C-alpha positions as a Markdown table, in Angstrom:
| # | Residue | x | y | z |
|---|---|---|---|---|
| 1 | Met | 0.0 | 0.1 | 0.0 |
| 2 | Pro | 1.9 | 3.1 | -1.2 |
| 3 | Ile | 0.2 | 5.6 | 1.2 |
| 4 | Ile | 1.4 | 4.3 | 4.5 |
| 5 | Gly | 0.5 | 6.9 | 7.0 |
| 6 | Ile | 1.4 | 10.2 | 8.4 |
| 7 | Asp | 4.6 | 11.7 | 9.9 |
| 8 | Tyr | 3.2 | 13.3 | 13.1 |
| 9 | Gln | 6.7 | 15.1 | 13.7 |
| 10 | Lys | 5.7 | 17.0 | 10.6 |
| 11 | Cys | 1.8 | 17.1 | 10.6 |
| 12 | Asn | 0.4 | 20.5 | 11.7 |
| 13 | Ser | -3.2 | 19.2 | 11.9 |
| 14 | Cys | -4.3 | 21.5 | 9.2 |
| 15 | Arg | -6.7 | 18.7 | 8.0 |
| 16 | Met | -6.1 | 19.6 | 4.3 |
| 17 | Cys | -5.8 | 15.8 | 3.6 |
| 18 | Ile | -9.1 | 15.3 | 5.1 |
| 19 | Gln | -10.7 | 17.8 | 3.0 |
| 20 | Glu | -8.9 | 16.4 | -0.2 |
| 21 | Cys | -9.8 | 12.7 | 0.6 |
| 22 | Pro | -12.5 | 12.3 | 3.3 |
| 23 | Arg | -12.9 | 8.7 | 2.5 |
| 24 | Arg | -9.6 | 7.6 | 3.8 |
| 25 | Phe | -8.3 | 10.4 | 6.1 |
| 26 | Phe | -10.2 | 11.1 | 9.2 |
| 27 | Leu | -9.8 | 12.9 | 12.7 |
| 28 | Asp | -9.2 | 10.8 | 15.8 |
| 29 | Glu | -10.7 | 13.4 | 18.1 |
| 30 | Ser | -9.6 | 11.5 | 21.2 |
| 31 | Lys | -6.0 | 12.1 | 20.1 |
| 32 | Ser | -6.7 | 15.2 | 18.0 |
| 33 | Arg | -4.7 | 13.3 | 15.3 |
| 34 | Val | -5.4 | 12.8 | 11.6 |
| 35 | His | -5.4 | 9.2 | 10.6 |
| 36 | Phe | -5.1 | 7.4 | 7.2 |
| 37 | Glu | -6.9 | 4.1 | 6.6 |
| 38 | Asp | -7.6 | 2.4 | 3.3 |
| 39 | Ile | -9.5 | -0.6 | 4.4 |
| 40 | Asp | -10.8 | -1.8 | 1.1 |
| 41 | Gly | -7.6 | -1.1 | -0.8 |
| 42 | Thr | -9.3 | 1.1 | -3.3 |
| 43 | Cys | -6.9 | 4.1 | -3.0 |
| 44 | Ser | -6.5 | 5.2 | -6.7 |
| 45 | Leu | -2.9 | 6.4 | -5.8 |
| 46 | Cys | -3.8 | 10.0 | -7.2 |
| 47 | Gly | -1.4 | 11.5 | -4.8 |
| 48 | His | -3.5 | 14.6 | -4.1 |
| 49 | Cys | -2.9 | 14.0 | -0.4 |
| 50 | Ile | 0.9 | 14.2 | -0.9 |
| 51 | Ala | 0.3 | 17.3 | -3.3 |
| 52 | Val | -1.8 | 19.3 | -0.8 |
| 53 | Cys | 0.0 | 18.7 | 2.3 |
| 54 | Pro | 1.8 | 22.0 | 3.4 |
| 55 | Glu | 4.3 | 20.2 | 5.6 |
| 56 | Asp | 5.1 | 17.1 | 3.4 |
| 57 | Ala | 4.0 | 14.9 | 6.2 |
| 58 | Ile | 2.2 | 12.1 | 4.0 |
| 59 | Leu | 4.4 | 8.9 | 4.2 |
| 60 | Tyr | 4.3 | 6.8 | 1.1 |
| 61 | Glu | 6.4 | 4.3 | -1.0 |
| 62 | Asp | 6.5 | 2.7 | -4.3 |
| 63 | Phe | 4.7 | 5.5 | -6.0 |
| 64 | Gly | 7.3 | 5.5 | -9.0 |
| 65 | Asp | 9.3 | 8.6 | -9.2 |
| 66 | Asp | 10.1 | 11.2 | -6.6 |
| 67 | Val | 7.7 | 14.2 | -5.6 |
| 68 | Phe | 8.4 | 17.3 | -7.8 |
| 69 | Thr | 7.9 | 20.9 | -6.7 |
| 70 | Phe | 9.2 | 24.3 | -7.7 |
| 71 | Asp | 9.1 | 28.1 | -6.9 |
| 72 | Gly | 5.6 | 29.1 | -8.2 |
| 73 | Ile | 3.7 | 26.0 | -8.0 |
| 74 | Glu | 1.0 | 27.9 | -6.0 |
| 75 | Asn | 0.5 | 30.4 | -8.8 |
| 76 | Leu | 0.7 | 28.6 | -12.0 |
| 77 | Glu | -0.9 | 31.5 | -13.9 |
| 78 | Lys | 2.2 | 33.5 | -13.4 |
| 79 | Ile | 4.4 | 30.8 | -15.1 |
| 80 | Val | 2.2 | 30.5 | -18.1 |
| 81 | Pro | -0.2 | 33.4 | -18.5 |
| 82 | Tyr | -3.3 | 33.0 | -20.5 |
| 83 | Glu | -2.0 | 35.3 | -23.1 |
| 84 | Ser | 1.1 | 33.2 | -23.6 |
| 85 | Leu | -0.8 | 30.0 | -23.5 |
| 86 | Tyr | -3.5 | 31.3 | -25.9 |
| 87 | Lys | -0.8 | 32.1 | -28.6 |
| 88 | Phe | 0.9 | 28.7 | -28.0 |
| 89 | Ile | -2.2 | 26.6 | -28.5 |
| 90 | Arg | -3.8 | 28.8 | -31.2 |
| 91 | Ala | -0.6 | 28.5 | -33.3 |
| 92 | His | -0.5 | 24.7 | -32.8 |
| 93 | Arg | -0.7 | 23.0 | -36.2 |
| 94 | Ser | -0.8 | 19.3 | -37.4 |
| 95 | Ile | 2.6 | 19.0 | -39.3 |
| 96 | Arg | 2.6 | 16.7 | -42.3 |
| 97 | His | 6.2 | 17.9 | -43.6 |
| 98 | Tyr | 9.4 | 16.7 | -41.7 |
| 99 | Lys | 13.1 | 17.1 | -41.9 |
| 100 | Lys | 14.9 | 13.7 | -42.5 |
| 101 | Arg | 16.9 | 13.9 | -39.4 |
| 102 | Glu | 15.8 | 11.9 | -36.4 |
| 103 | Val | 14.9 | 13.2 | -33.0 |
| 104 | Pro | 17.4 | 12.4 | -30.3 |
| 105 | Lys | 16.3 | 9.8 | -27.9 |
| 106 | Glu | 16.8 | 12.3 | -25.0 |
| 107 | Ile | 14.2 | 14.6 | -26.5 |
| 108 | Leu | 11.8 | 11.8 | -27.3 |
| 109 | Lys | 12.0 | 10.7 | -23.6 |
| 110 | Gln | 11.1 | 14.3 | -22.5 |
| 111 | Val | 7.9 | 14.0 | -24.8 |
| 112 | Leu | 7.1 | 10.6 | -23.4 |
| 113 | Asp | 7.7 | 11.6 | -19.7 |
| 114 | Ile | 5.1 | 14.6 | -20.0 |
| 115 | Met | 2.6 | 12.0 | -21.6 |
| 116 | Gln | 2.9 | 9.8 | -18.5 |
| 117 | Tyr | 1.6 | 12.6 | -16.3 |
| 118 | Ala | -1.5 | 13.2 | -18.3 |
| 119 | Pro | -4.7 | 12.6 | -16.2 |
| 120 | Thr | -6.6 | 9.3 | -16.7 |
| 121 | Gly | -10.1 | 8.4 | -15.4 |
| 122 | Ser | -9.7 | 7.1 | -11.8 |
| 123 | Asn | -5.9 | 7.4 | -12.3 |
| 124 | Leu | -6.0 | 3.9 | -13.8 |
| 125 | Arg | -3.1 | 4.4 | -16.1 |
| 126 | Tyr | -3.5 | 1.3 | -18.1 |
| 127 | Glu | -1.7 | 2.8 | -21.3 |
| 128 | Lys | 1.3 | 1.5 | -22.9 |
| 129 | Tyr | 3.7 | 3.2 | -25.4 |
| 130 | Val | 5.5 | 2.2 | -28.6 |
| 131 | Val | 7.9 | 4.4 | -30.5 |
| 132 | Ile | 8.7 | 3.2 | -33.9 |
| 133 | Ser | 11.8 | 4.7 | -35.7 |
| 134 | Asp | 12.7 | 2.0 | -38.2 |
| 135 | Arg | 11.8 | 3.3 | -41.7 |
| 136 | Glu | 11.3 | -0.2 | -43.1 |
| 137 | Lys | 8.9 | -1.0 | -40.3 |
| 138 | Leu | 7.1 | 2.3 | -40.7 |
| 139 | Lys | 6.8 | 1.7 | -44.5 |
| 140 | Asn | 5.2 | -1.7 | -43.9 |
| 141 | Ile | 2.8 | -0.4 | -41.5 |
| 142 | Ser | 2.0 | 2.4 | -43.9 |
| 143 | Asp | 1.3 | -0.1 | -46.8 |
| 144 | Ala | -0.8 | -2.3 | -44.4 |
| 145 | Val | -3.0 | 0.8 | -43.3 |
| 146 | Ile | -3.6 | 1.8 | -46.9 |
| 147 | Glu | -4.4 | -1.7 | -47.9 |
| 148 | Thr | -6.8 | -2.0 | -45.1 |
| 149 | Leu | -8.5 | 1.2 | -45.5 |
| 150 | Leu | -9.1 | 0.8 | -49.2 |
| 151 | Gln | -10.9 | -2.4 | -48.6 |
| 152 | Asp | -13.7 | -0.5 | -47.3 |
| 153 | Pro | -15.8 | 1.2 | -50.0 |
| 154 | Gly | -16.5 | 4.3 | -48.2 |
| 155 | Met | -12.8 | 4.8 | -47.2 |
| 156 | Lys | -11.8 | 4.0 | -50.7 |
| 157 | Asp | -13.9 | 6.5 | -52.2 |
| 158 | Lys | -12.7 | 9.1 | -50.0 |
| 159 | Tyr | -9.0 | 8.3 | -49.8 |
| 160 | Glu | -7.9 | 6.4 | -52.6 |
| 161 | Glu | -7.0 | 9.4 | -54.7 |
| 162 | Ser | -5.5 | 11.2 | -51.8 |
| 163 | Phe | -3.1 | 8.2 | -51.2 |
| 164 | Asn | -2.0 | 8.0 | -54.8 |
| 165 | Ile | -1.1 | 11.7 | -54.7 |
| 166 | Arg | 0.7 | 11.3 | -51.3 |
| 167 | Lys | 2.7 | 8.3 | -52.9 |
| 168 | Lys | 4.3 | 10.8 | -55.3 |
| 169 | Tyr | 5.5 | 13.0 | -52.5 |
| 170 | Tyr | 6.2 | 10.5 | -49.6 |
| 171 | Asp | 8.0 | 7.1 | -49.4 |
| 172 | Ile | 5.9 | 6.5 | -46.3 |
| 173 | Pro | 2.6 | 8.3 | -47.2 |
| 174 | Val | 0.4 | 7.5 | -44.1 |
| 175 | Phe | 3.1 | 8.9 | -41.8 |
| 176 | Phe | 4.3 | 11.7 | -44.2 |
| 177 | Asp | 7.9 | 10.4 | -43.9 |
| 178 | Ala | 8.1 | 11.4 | -40.2 |
| 179 | Pro | 11.3 | 10.0 | -38.6 |
| 180 | His | 9.3 | 8.5 | -35.7 |
| 181 | Val | 5.6 | 7.4 | -34.7 |
| 182 | Ile | 4.3 | 7.1 | -31.3 |
| 183 | Phe | 1.5 | 4.6 | -30.5 |
| 184 | Val | -0.4 | 4.6 | -27.4 |
| 185 | Tyr | -2.8 | 1.8 | -26.6 |
| 186 | Ser | -4.7 | 0.5 | -23.7 |
| 187 | Leu | -6.0 | -2.9 | -22.6 |
| 188 | Leu | -8.8 | -1.2 | -20.5 |
| 189 | Asp | -12.1 | -2.4 | -22.1 |
| 190 | Met | -14.2 | 0.6 | -21.9 |
| 191 | Gln | -14.9 | 3.9 | -23.6 |
| 192 | Leu | -12.9 | 5.7 | -21.0 |
| 193 | Ala | -9.7 | 4.3 | -22.5 |
| 194 | Asp | -10.3 | 6.3 | -25.8 |
| 195 | His | -10.8 | 9.5 | -23.6 |
| 196 | Asn | -7.5 | 8.8 | -21.8 |
| 197 | Ile | -5.4 | 8.2 | -25.0 |
| 198 | Gly | -6.7 | 11.4 | -26.4 |
| 199 | Ile | -5.6 | 13.4 | -23.3 |
| 200 | Ile | -2.2 | 11.6 | -23.3 |
| 201 | Ile | -1.5 | 12.2 | -27.0 |
| 202 | Thr | -2.5 | 15.8 | -26.7 |
| 203 | Tyr | 0.0 | 16.3 | -23.7 |
| 204 | Gly | 2.6 | 14.8 | -26.0 |
| 205 | Arg | 1.9 | 16.9 | -28.9 |
| 206 | Leu | 2.0 | 20.1 | -26.8 |
| 207 | Ala | 5.3 | 18.9 | -25.1 |
| 208 | Ala | 6.7 | 18.3 | -28.6 |
| 209 | Gln | 5.8 | 21.7 | -29.8 |
| 210 | Ser | 7.6 | 23.3 | -26.9 |
| 211 | Leu | 10.7 | 21.4 | -27.8 |
| 212 | Gly | 10.6 | 22.6 | -31.5 |
| 213 | Leu | 9.0 | 19.5 | -32.7 |
| 214 | Gly | 6.0 | 18.9 | -35.0 |
| 215 | Thr | 3.4 | 16.2 | -34.6 |
| 216 | Cys | 0.3 | 15.0 | -36.3 |
| 217 | Trp | -2.5 | 12.9 | -34.9 |
| 218 | Asn | -2.9 | 9.7 | -37.2 |
| 219 | Gly | -6.4 | 8.6 | -37.5 |
| 220 | Trp | -5.7 | 6.3 | -40.5 |
| 221 | Ala | -3.3 | 4.3 | -38.4 |
| 222 | Gln | -5.9 | 4.1 | -35.6 |
| 223 | Ile | -8.9 | 3.0 | -37.6 |
| 224 | Ala | -6.7 | 0.4 | -39.5 |
| 225 | Ser | -5.2 | -1.0 | -36.4 |
| 226 | Leu | -8.8 | -1.8 | -35.1 |
| 227 | Asp | -9.7 | -3.4 | -38.5 |
| 228 | Asn | -6.6 | -5.4 | -39.2 |
| 229 | Lys | -4.6 | -7.5 | -36.6 |
| 230 | Lys | -1.7 | -7.3 | -39.1 |
| 231 | Val | -1.2 | -3.6 | -38.5 |
| 232 | Met | -1.4 | -4.3 | -34.8 |
| 233 | Lys | 1.2 | -7.0 | -35.1 |
| 234 | Leu | 3.6 | -4.8 | -37.2 |
| 235 | Ala | 3.3 | -2.0 | -34.8 |
| 236 | Gly | 3.6 | -4.3 | -31.7 |
| 237 | Ile | 0.4 | -3.1 | -30.2 |
| 238 | Arg | -2.8 | -4.7 | -29.0 |
| 239 | Gly | -6.1 | -4.0 | -27.4 |
| 240 | Lys | -9.3 | -2.3 | -28.7 |
| 241 | His | -8.2 | 1.2 | -27.8 |
| 242 | Ile | -5.4 | 2.9 | -29.9 |
| 243 | Gly | -4.0 | 6.2 | -30.9 |
| 244 | Ala | -0.9 | 7.3 | -32.9 |
| 245 | Phe | 1.0 | 10.4 | -33.9 |
| 246 | Thr | 3.8 | 11.2 | -35.9 |
| 247 | Ile | 6.6 | 13.4 | -34.6 |
| 248 | Gly | 9.8 | 15.0 | -36.0 |
| 249 | Tyr | 11.3 | 18.3 | -36.9 |
| 250 | Pro | 9.0 | 20.3 | -39.0 |
| 251 | Asn | 10.1 | 21.3 | -42.4 |
| 252 | Ile | 7.6 | 24.1 | -42.7 |
| 253 | Thr | 6.6 | 27.3 | -40.9 |
| 254 | Tyr | 3.4 | 28.9 | -40.6 |
| 255 | Lys | 2.9 | 32.8 | -40.5 |
| 256 | Arg | -0.5 | 33.0 | -39.0 |
| 257 | Cys | -3.2 | 31.2 | -37.2 |
| 258 | Pro | -6.4 | 30.4 | -39.6 |
| 259 | Pro | -9.7 | 31.5 | -38.4 |
| 260 | Arg | -12.3 | 29.1 | -36.8 |
| 261 | Ser | -16.0 | 29.5 | -36.5 |
| 262 | His | -17.1 | 29.7 | -32.9 |
| 263 | Lys | -19.9 | 27.3 | -31.6 |
| 264 | Pro | -22.9 | 28.5 | -29.5 |
| 265 | Ile | -22.4 | 27.7 | -25.9 |
| 266 | Lys | -25.3 | 27.0 | -23.8 |
| 267 | Gly | -25.7 | 28.4 | -20.3 |
| 268 | Leu | -23.1 | 31.3 | -21.0 |
| 269 | Lys | -24.4 | 34.6 | -22.5 |
| 270 | Ile | -21.7 | 36.2 | -24.5 |
| 271 | Asp | -21.8 | 39.6 | -26.0 |
């Protein structure tokens, strides 16, 4: 059990842990002490009790990595003001043109590290990750994806011409000749897994952009993986819930952010 108790030499009885998790933290009024108890073993290991404690008095073990904190953690809006975040997100583009050079492993690791801090429903964290950099393998997956999609009449009508055009410009058309593709898959057999993967990939794409990299969510690979086990075998993935994105150094720059139509919002009147 990773949460093992409270360090009473540090605890100041502020009761913030009770406020954060009243199911497992409670006040023993006879001793005026806060206690932790996880009788049914259902603690999700979210770590909120660790994060909220002002005295670092929560005792734990086997959580994975170490606690992380920094100056300014209590005022995050000063680290990334809305105006800066707006520009960063508004200018985010799906990149389909990449330089030929590979991304160093240390930088790919930074992207993947951020992805593993993405929130998941109930903190289940069932997701697994595969990075593919071998061009022959990427070519084989690309070919299998195209073959799979074109077997469907609707997909063939929509994408056959597009794939034929892309083959003139790319050796690996499904992945736009990107040097790397990151697959995220989950063995959790419920719809929640798709939401988790979507959030995780979004974390990765934004992290990549902050490192000067470009990315593009790859729906083709996602659809084909679910329809053809050959694609999954080539990629080394399994399960019913899959996501993938290309990543590399962009060989294109954008000068402005295109306009978008705004959807009506119920419950909020905006002039």
